[in-house]
N, C-alpha and C positions, 0 to 999 in steps of 0.2 A: 511583337517581339518581346522576349523577356531575357534580361541579363542579370543573373543572380550569383552572388559571392556570399559565402558564410565561413567565418572563422570562429573560434571559441570566444572571441571578444568583439567581434565587429560583424554587422550584416549590411550588405549593400545589394540593392536591387533596383531595376528600372524596367518599366513596362507600360503598356497603354491599357486603358479601361475599354473593354469591349462596348461597341455602340448599343448592344441590346440591354446594357445596364442602365441606359438612360432614365432618368427620374428616380433611381434608387439612392439612398443615403450612402455616403462614402464608408461609414463604419459598418454597413451590410455588405457592401461590395468587396472590401478588402479581405474579409474572412473567405470569401468564395474564391478570390484570386490567390491568397496566401493561406491555405488551410493548415499549413504546419504551425501556425501561430494563433493563439486565442483571440477571440473578438476584443476581450478587455485589454490585452497587451497592445494590439494594433491601435485601439482608441487612444491608449495612453501615448503611444508614439506619435499619433496625429496631434494630440493635445500639446505636447512639448516641441513640435516642429520637426521631429525626426522623420516624418513622412511629409513630402510636399506634392502638391497637385498643381501641374503646370508651373512649378517653380514658386507656388504661393502656399502659405499656411492656410489650412482649412480646418474648420471644426467638424467633429464626428457626424453632426447632422446635415452637413453640406450635401446637396443633391447634385449628383453628376449629370453631365450631358452625353457622355460617351466620347472616347477618342483622346481624353485627357492623358498626359504623361504622368506617371507616378514615380517618384524617386524616393527610395528608402535608404536612409543613411544612419544606422543605429550603432552607437557604442554601448556595449553592455557593461552595466556598472554593477559592483558587488551588491548582492542582494541581502547580505546579513553581516552582522559584526562578529559572527562565530569564529572562534580560533581554530587553526589548523594544528593537529597534533599527531606525532608519529606513534602508530599503534598497529599491531597485527591485525589483518583482516583475512578472513576466509572467503576469498573471492571465487565463486563457481563459474562465473563467465563474465568476459569483458570484451568490448571492441570499442570503436569510436563513437558509438551512439549510446550504448547502455552498459550498466554493470548489474550483476546479480551477485548479492553477498548473502553468506549463511551467517545470520546474527546468533551469537550465543546468548543463552539465558543469562539474566542479570545485567545486561547492557541495555541502557536507555537510548532510544533512537535520537531524539532531538534535545539540544540543551534547553534548560529551562530553570524555574525556580528551584533551588536546591541541587540542580545538576548542571552548572554552567560549563563544565568540561567532562572529559572521560566518556563522551557519548559516542555513538555510532557516526554521527555527523562530523565531529571533530576529527575522528580517524579517516573518514572519507575525504575530508578537506586536506588532510595531511598527505594523502596518497594521490588525490586528483584535484589539484588546486583550481582547475577550471569550473568546478562545481560552485565556487563562490559566486559565479555569474548567473547561476540558476536558482529560482525561487525554491526555498526550503532544501537547498543543496542537492536537488534533483530527486528527492525521496517523494513518491506519489501515494504510497500507502504506508501503514506502519504495523509494527508488532508491539504488544505490550512488553514491558521491561523483562518479565519472567517467562515470556514465550520465546522459544528458539525458532530458527528457521530462515526461510528465503525471503528476501526483499529485492525489488527492482529499483534501480536508480538511473535516472536520465541524465546523460552527459551533455546534451544540447537542448535548446528550446524546442525545436521541432520534435525531438524524441519525448520531451516532457508532455507536449500536447497529444502526441500519439498514445502514451501510456494512460494519460488521465481519460482520454476518450474510451479506451478499452476498458477501464474500470466502469465508466458510466454505462457502456452498452453491454457490459458483462461478458466481453469476449476474452478477458484475462482470467485464466483459471487458477484457483488457489485451493490446494488440498492440504489437510491437516491430519496428523495422527494425534488421537487423545485417548487418555485412560480415564474412565468414568466409573462412579460407584454403581453397583448393581447391574442388572441385565436389561437393557432396552430392547425393544423389537429389533429384529435382525436388520432391518433398514427402514428408513422413514424420512419424511420431510417435516420440518418445523417452519410454520408460516406464522409468525407472531411479531407485530411491530414493536420497536425499541425506542426508548427515549430515556431522559434523565429520570432517575428515581425522584418521586414526588417529595420525599422527605430527606433522604440521604443523597444530597446533590452530587457527591462524588462518585456515586454508583450509577449504572444503568439498570433498567428493568423493562419487562414486557408492559407496555402501556398501549391501551386501545387507540389513542390518538397520536401514537408514535410514528416514526418513519418505517416503511416496509422493510422486513428483514426476513430472508429465507435461508435456512440451512438444510442441507441434505446429509444424511449420514448412513453409514453401512457398518455392521459389526465385522471385524476381521479376525478377532481372536477373543477367547473368554478365559478368564481364571474362575475360580469357584464363586468369587463374590464381586468380581469387577469385569469390565469389558474394554478391549482395545477397539476403537472405532476409527474408520477413515471419514473425514467430514469435508465436505465441499461447500464453499460459500457461494451463494448467488448474489448476495448483497454484502456490504462490508461496513456494518455498523461498529461502533466502539464496543469491545467486549462481547461481540455477538455470540460466539460459541459458548463462552462461559455462562452468559445470561440464558440462552436457549437450553443448555443442557440442564441447568438448575431448574428452568421452567417445567421441563418434563419429568423432573424428579431424579435426574442422574447427573448430579454436579461433577465437575472435574476433580479428580484426585489432586490433593495439594493446593486447591484454590482457597487463599485465605479470605477472599471478599465475599465470594457468591456461594460458597458451599453451605449447605443447610443440613447439618447432621452427617451421618456416615451410612447412608442406606445400604443395607445388605451386608455390612462389614461385621455386625455383632456376632455372627455365627462363624467368623473366620478363625483360623488358628492364631495363637498369640504371636507367633512369628510373622504371619502375613499381615496382622494388624499393625505390628511394629514398622514393617517395611513400608506400608502405606502411610501411617500417621507421620513417619519421620521424613517423608519426601517433602522438601522444602519450597517447592514452587508448583504452579499449576501444570499438570501433566499434559502439555500441548506443544506441538511441533509443527511448524509450517514446512511440509516435506516436499511438495511439488508445487512449481510455478510455471505456468504455460502462457505465453503471449505471442503476439505477431511482432516480429522485429520491426521497429519503426522505419527502417531504411529499406530493407529488402521485402518486407511483407510476408516472409516465411515464418512458419510456426517454430518457436524456440521453447523447448521444455527442459527445465532444470530440476534436479532432484537432490535432496540433502538427506543423508542417512540419519537415523536417530542419534542424538548426541549421547555422550557416555552415561550421563546419569539416568536417562530414560531407558537406555539399552540395558544397563545393569538392574534397573527396577524390573524390567520385563523378564530377564532370565532368572532373577531371584524369585519373583513371584511364581514363575513356572515351576521352580524347584520345590517351594514350600507349600503352595496353595494346591493341595491334592484333595 
């Protein structure tokens, strides 16, 4: 029999270990019985005595006999020293489990060196103070400062585990709209590993020994010298789309880090060149986010329209690039 209670700051649970688990380590058994929490977190709770086996403290490597009573009594502590700030958020979806927010370009996601405040995390903590109890304030994936679009945020530990697992097994769908130089093939897949640039360590690059990275793309519109493309990530490496587009010779318009030249733009009209050259950020927007709701298991798909700067660029290019 299992008795479980969960609040935003406290977890209580009581149950018995099945006899068929006899001989297994407790840190292997608990994730099977409490799959809503990660193995690392359960081991940490064991270590600090927040999980007792037959009323006793046990180390993670303790081997069970089966039939032991497990009592979980966890008080969630603040995970960060980040400050809460009042700020306007464009929330696309929210319930007791998750939040989906539409991040504007120019907004840093996490506080860090040079950005201790004024970030998305600070704004989230101001509106949802319970996120202080969740690692990284519930954010399980990120967007670059100058990339706009959708981010999923977990409001509870079980939701965080669910979202992280969906990222790992690639069941979370992320689609982007990008404007690139030149005219790539109508559709294609880029399968090229990514890692730190061997010389410029602040950059990423296609590296043979890097981590697997797969990007699917399809052209949805063309101007005379650029292409709007729909991009779907199969993996989620840092700067993946920006690196992969440069790798195939079609860098993102406005990308100050990875753009190499202005392929195909030399023959454009002076007005078109001005519009492209004056766009001040990488032309990339996370437009669609699909995931399985952590509590209901039902598909949730959110969509964010093009922000005003990209929408304006698209219409202006359609007008002048004949």
